[in-house]
C-alpha positions as CSV (number, residue, x, y, z in Angstrom):
1,X,44.7,54.5,56.7
2,X,42.8,52.5,54.0
3,X,39.7,50.5,54.9
4,X,40.1,47.4,52.8
5,X,38.0,44.0,52.8
6,X,37.5,41.2,51.4
7,X,35.1,39.2,50.3
8,X,35.5,35.3,49.8
9,X,33.7,32.2,48.3
10,X,33.9,29.7,45.8
11,X,32.0,32.0,42.8
12,X,31.1,28.6,41.0
13,X,29.7,30.2,39.3
14,X,29.6,34.5,40.0
15,X,25.4,35.4,39.9
16,X,23.9,38.2,40.2
17,X,23.7,38.5,43.8
18,X,27.3,38.1,44.2
19,X,27.7,41.0,42.1
20,X,25.2,42.8,44.3
21,X,27.0,42.5,47.3
22,X,30.0,43.3,45.4
23,X,29.0,46.9,44.7
24,X,27.3,47.5,47.4
25,X,30.9,46.3,49.1
26,X,32.7,48.5,47.4
27,X,31.0,51.5,48.4
28,X,31.7,51.1,51.7
29,X,35.8,50.0,51.5
30,X,38.5,52.0,49.4
31,X,39.7,48.6,48.7
32,X,37.9,45.1,47.8
33,X,39.4,42.0,46.8
34,X,36.8,39.8,45.7
35,X,38.8,36.4,46.8
36,X,38.0,33.0,45.1
37,X,38.4,30.1,47.5
38,X,40.3,27.4,46.2
39,X,40.1,23.7,47.7
40,X,41.7,21.1,46.2
41,X,39.1,18.4,48.3
42,X,35.8,20.8,46.6
43,X,34.9,19.2,42.8
44,X,34.1,23.0,41.3
45,X,31.9,22.7,37.8
46,X,34.3,25.5,36.6
47,X,38.0,25.5,36.9
48,X,39.6,28.6,38.7
49,X,41.1,30.1,36.0
50,X,37.3,30.8,34.2
51,X,35.8,31.4,37.8
52,X,38.9,34.0,38.0
53,X,37.8,35.5,34.1
54,X,34.3,35.5,35.2
55,X,34.4,37.6,38.1
56,X,36.8,39.7,36.7
57,X,34.6,40.6,33.4
58,X,31.9,41.0,36.5
59,X,33.5,43.9,38.1
60,X,35.7,45.6,35.9
61,X,33.8,49.0,35.8
62,X,34.5,49.0,39.6
63,X,37.6,50.7,40.0
64,X,38.1,49.7,43.3
65,X,37.7,45.9,43.2
66,X,40.4,43.5,42.9
67,X,40.1,39.8,41.8
68,X,42.3,37.1,43.3
69,X,42.5,33.5,44.2
70,X,44.3,31.9,47.3
71,X,44.9,28.1,48.4
72,X,44.5,28.5,52.2
73,X,42.8,30.2,55.3
74,X,41.0,33.6,54.1
75,X,42.1,34.9,57.2
76,X,45.7,34.4,55.6
77,X,44.9,36.1,52.1
78,X,44.1,39.1,54.5
79,X,46.8,39.5,56.7
80,X,48.9,39.5,53.3
81,X,46.8,42.2,51.8
82,X,46.5,44.0,55.2
83,X,42.2,43.4,54.8
84,X,41.0,43.7,58.3
85,X,37.2,43.9,57.2
86,X,35.8,40.2,55.7
87,X,32.1,40.7,53.6
88,X,29.6,37.7,53.7
89,X,26.3,38.0,52.1
90,X,23.1,36.9,54.1
91,X,19.9,35.4,52.7
92,X,18.4,34.0,55.5
93,X,18.4,32.7,58.9
94,X,20.1,29.6,58.0
95,X,22.9,31.7,56.6
96,X,23.2,33.9,59.5
97,X,23.7,31.0,61.6
98,X,26.4,29.0,59.5
99,X,28.7,33.0,59.0
100,X,28.1,33.9,62.9
101,X,30.4,30.6,63.6
102,X,32.5,31.4,60.7
103,X,33.0,34.6,62.0
104,X,33.6,33.8,65.6
105,X,36.4,31.2,64.6
106,X,37.9,34.1,62.2
107,X,38.2,36.3,64.8
108,X,40.0,33.6,67.0
109,X,42.7,33.2,64.0
110,X,42.5,36.7,63.0
111,X,41.7,39.3,66.3
112,X,41.8,42.3,63.7
113,X,39.0,40.2,61.5
114,X,35.9,42.2,61.5
115,X,33.0,39.9,59.4
116,X,30.3,42.7,58.1
117,X,27.3,40.9,56.8
118,X,25.1,42.1,54.0
119,X,21.5,41.7,53.6
120,X,20.8,40.1,49.6
121,X,18.4,42.7,48.0
122,X,15.0,40.7,48.1
123,X,15.4,40.4,44.0
124,X,18.3,37.8,44.8
125,X,17.2,36.2,47.8
126,X,16.6,32.7,45.4
127,X,19.7,33.1,43.4
128,X,22.6,31.2,44.4
129,X,25.3,29.1,42.3
130,X,24.0,25.4,43.0
131,X,20.6,26.4,41.1
132,X,22.7,28.1,38.2
133,X,24.6,25.1,38.1
134,X,21.9,22.9,37.8
135,X,20.4,25.4,35.1
136,X,23.6,24.6,33.2
137,X,24.1,21.2,33.3
138,X,20.6,20.9,31.8
139,X,21.6,23.1,28.8
140,X,19.5,26.0,29.5
141,X,22.2,28.7,27.9
142,X,21.6,26.4,24.9
143,X,18.6,28.9,23.2
144,X,18.4,32.5,23.5
145,X,15.4,32.0,25.4
146,X,17.7,30.4,27.5
147,X,20.5,32.9,28.1
148,X,17.5,35.4,28.4
149,X,16.3,33.6,31.7
150,X,20.0,32.8,32.9
151,X,20.6,36.5,32.9
152,X,18.3,37.0,35.7
153,X,20.6,34.6,37.6
154,X,23.9,35.7,36.1
155,X,25.7,39.2,35.0
156,X,24.6,38.9,31.5
157,X,28.3,39.7,30.2
158,X,29.5,36.3,31.9
159,X,27.0,33.9,29.9
160,X,29.4,33.9,27.2
161,X,32.3,33.3,29.9
162,X,30.2,29.8,30.9
163,X,31.3,25.8,30.2
164,X,27.7,24.4,28.9
165,X,27.3,21.2,29.6
């Protein structure tokens, strides 16, 4: 029986920390879905289509990874694709507390769901989509030097796909 997992998030935008979790999770499971959350009540910097394209570009060389988006509960998507594992990245104590609560609730909604926590690699502990959004808002990508700095936060190949304000 295939071990299928889902790594869900808004990925607004997708970071090197996310990519690290994807690579490590892909080594653990037969199939890994990177699922972009779609929440009409949340304001995203990048539209869904751009986020999907960015993630697909970042993971294109990982053969057992699929990228999808879904408007609904992650556990409903998991049921649809036959996934029993939900992968979550953890950067620190605050993440652990939050993610544990989410894991318990997912277990109530989908008893077959096992949440797998992967600790962030030390070099990615301070990388977050929030930081990247702020850097993009101030125009860091407007110069070669800025794009070089941005490559410490996001996969270099996706920098041209980011929308700059």
